[in-house]
Steps between C-alpha positions, in 0.01 A plus 500: 500500500297563194184370353465296183661751264850571627649830395879490458652837435867497402666835439408648165856454375515131600366194322508274806462502874619274787326381813728354766339272759145642477349338811151387393497160668202589717282620215327304221596741221334376179592771250603592145683785329609601149867450587689175439615351828806286577479370857753298698428376849768310696477314831128422494239238423186653353230513235555588134166636377529665159188535283331158505822323607525389862789300646735500796870583508763391752810692597481762226313606190566717194223598263462749212144627481353679196306818486155498671522137616336477843723342766534446872792643696753216528565559868138460608481297818880453531603509864874431462772755420537546126638736238290633213594709201249629246593670173221685314557587135280765338244357255683680216841370609733502193204499259614809318854372462478127433406506128821683409724296731518128418702438817190577706261274304550212744388720791197611299409137445542428871259784591246370250541152650448645849129534419487126579677555832851343515651313797871421515680197642779449750792569267360837394407594856851416619654715223260796490374518860823648644521747211148627569591548866795713394299739285428761770876554545559597136476844341186555293672449164673183621167376635355543152788313333480222760125464450552471124763233558274312746211508247735367231602215730136420580409496130761224445430307824442128442300455819217747438144373519190673352225516766215522241471338161343818360584865571298634789266777383417800711165415656455848648348778296625854507179589686588244773851630525390862529231411755740303721760770480237754611394280793863449606571872485193564715612246763850640498369851563240407764630194689546714811128578501184289524432377146133466407458216248193680361716795399749270327224313322337823379841622381528175299147543363385175660250405768644382830430133423633525144814680624570232759465222241714692249781577748515141627512368142782737402720486810408168669432701817196668649527877505511503882781243502693702241471823701606314819800349322591840360477662843701225664777543241513872583496416871797262455700780340412738782604246763833454326544880509472459880145623536321338795209263456234753597633755250516241221144388579327836483727653235394214266128543540415237759244620757576238765833379638360153571372468139832623368686237707268220381525608135878544517540148639263354244694657214857452625470213748649722775376773727636852427737509797663166413525602133673829593745338744602222260557727204671783683730248669 
């Protein structure tokens, strides 16, 4: 789980990355990143919150999101079984090659259009959804060719809908992005310890009160809630690696088993033991 600025780090020799079934349904993950994002979720009813656009989807959803557009994870609050595939394209995807290759101009136009946020209808989901699910099984080069073909199909799709009438501009300054990245790195390095909010505020060159207001504005969460969510996400992974509840509790920075149990249930809707049994089964 990451804070407002999500860092996606594909290999240096790759222009895209895949995320298969990232399970974020228990976490309100309002985030942005420089990469373009094509997301497909199947078998779920949920919320589509992209930029200023807010609507609900039923059964499935497919959306292409432009660079730096804030959005909510599409599986937030989903309690049913579902499949989710996310393709991230680097912010410079094809930019150096398109001008000399007319065949790629349509894809360039699609990526420009993605700054509005683009949702796709049933026909496109039926055609492209299964192809997205198959991507992990392909070799890297064939993945690349398939992604190009998928983008070409999406550019010509008749059932695409722009989610905003105007392109969504990046509302976060470089200073905000660097500050949030610094805060996230600090939490990632120290979540096993007691985190003093005064230290984080000083690190951010803000007073305690100003830091709390700033963090809530940027992430939609209080700092304490964010740290608890982050720790619970780490605890879930430990439980699924067959650690016991007590180990997960104290290894993730909780000082009390009872508080850990209450927080875990508040975040996931289940106590740690039930969560572990259900998922391992």
